[in-house]
C-alpha positions as CSV (number, residue, x, y, z in Angstrom):
1,X,66.8,-38.4,28.1
2,X,63.7,-39.8,29.8
3,X,63.0,-43.3,31.0
4,X,60.5,-43.6,28.2
5,X,63.1,-42.9,25.6
6,X,65.1,-46.0,27.0
7,X,63.7,-49.3,25.5
8,X,64.6,-52.9,26.0
9,X,65.1,-55.1,23.0
10,X,62.9,-58.2,22.9
11,X,64.4,-60.0,19.8
12,X,66.9,-59.4,17.1
13,X,67.1,-60.6,13.5
14,X,68.6,-59.7,10.1
15,X,65.6,-57.3,9.6
16,X,66.5,-55.3,12.8
17,X,65.7,-55.0,16.5
18,X,62.2,-55.8,17.8
19,X,61.1,-53.7,20.7
20,X,58.0,-54.8,22.7
21,X,55.9,-51.9,23.9
22,X,53.4,-54.2,25.7
23,X,50.4,-53.4,23.5
24,X,52.4,-53.5,20.2
25,X,55.8,-54.5,18.8
26,X,58.0,-52.1,16.8
27,X,60.7,-53.3,14.3
28,X,63.6,-51.1,14.3
29,X,65.8,-51.6,11.1
30,X,69.5,-51.6,11.2
31,X,69.8,-48.5,9.1
32,X,68.3,-46.5,12.0
33,X,71.2,-47.3,14.3
34,X,73.3,-44.1,14.8
35,X,75.7,-45.1,17.6
36,X,76.5,-48.1,19.8
37,X,78.3,-47.7,23.2
38,X,79.3,-50.5,25.7
39,X,80.2,-50.3,29.3
40,X,79.7,-52.1,32.6
41,X,77.3,-51.8,35.3
42,X,76.6,-53.5,38.6
43,X,74.2,-56.3,38.6
44,X,71.5,-56.9,41.3
45,X,74.1,-59.3,43.2
46,X,76.9,-56.9,43.0
47,X,78.6,-58.6,40.0
48,X,79.9,-56.6,37.0
49,X,77.9,-56.7,33.8
50,X,78.4,-55.6,30.3
51,X,75.8,-53.2,28.9
52,X,75.1,-52.2,25.4
53,X,73.4,-48.8,24.4
54,X,72.1,-48.4,21.0
55,X,71.2,-44.9,19.9
56,X,68.8,-44.4,16.9
57,X,68.7,-41.6,14.6
58,X,65.7,-40.3,16.2
59,X,67.4,-40.1,19.7
60,X,65.8,-43.0,21.3
61,X,68.1,-45.6,23.1
62,X,67.8,-49.2,23.3
63,X,69.5,-51.0,26.1
64,X,70.5,-54.6,26.6
65,X,72.5,-56.1,29.6
66,X,74.8,-59.1,29.5
67,X,72.3,-61.1,31.6
68,X,69.6,-60.7,28.9
69,X,68.5,-63.8,27.1
70,X,69.3,-62.1,23.8
71,X,72.8,-60.8,24.7
72,X,74.8,-63.4,22.8
73,X,72.5,-63.2,19.7
74,X,72.5,-59.3,19.8
75,X,76.4,-59.4,19.7
76,X,76.4,-61.7,16.8
77,X,73.8,-59.6,14.7
78,X,75.3,-56.3,15.6
79,X,78.7,-57.5,14.0
80,X,77.0,-59.2,11.2
81,X,74.7,-56.3,10.2
82,X,77.0,-53.4,11.0
83,X,80.3,-54.4,9.6
84,X,82.1,-51.3,10.9
85,X,81.4,-52.2,14.5
86,X,84.3,-53.0,16.9
87,X,83.9,-56.8,17.7
88,X,83.3,-58.2,21.1
89,X,86.6,-59.9,21.0
90,X,88.3,-56.4,21.1
91,X,85.9,-54.4,23.4
92,X,85.2,-57.2,25.9
93,X,88.6,-57.7,27.2
94,X,89.3,-53.9,27.1
95,X,86.4,-53.2,29.5
96,X,87.5,-56.0,31.8
97,X,91.0,-54.7,31.9
98,X,89.8,-51.0,32.5
99,X,86.3,-50.7,33.5
100,X,84.9,-47.2,33.7
101,X,83.9,-44.8,30.9
102,X,81.8,-46.3,28.1
103,X,83.4,-47.3,24.8
104,X,81.8,-46.2,21.5
105,X,82.0,-49.3,19.2
106,X,80.0,-48.1,16.3
107,X,79.1,-44.6,14.9
108,X,77.2,-44.2,11.6
109,X,79.2,-42.5,9.0
110,X,82.8,-41.6,8.7
111,X,84.6,-40.8,11.9
112,X,84.4,-36.9,12.7
113,X,81.4,-36.5,10.6
114,X,78.5,-34.3,12.0
């Protein structure tokens, strides 16, 4: 994975995730989401922050940190657009209680599928 394959989410809507490439914007539809993982990371001031990594079917990864202006909205849309996702109410406390390895909160298709 290269830095260019990790993109920041600019906005979120029922249509999908909007990524700003500077000279252009790209709408990524919800159907292209392959996996979603959440974890914690250290912020600039040493505080612990949640982070969400959204892997697309093409292999690119979209990232969003808890201190992003779209964090709350992203969590609402993820739960609304991908009903199989584990809700924040379940994974948030789990990460606070046992920080460390990321948790997979969504995988496209049945569990165990290739």
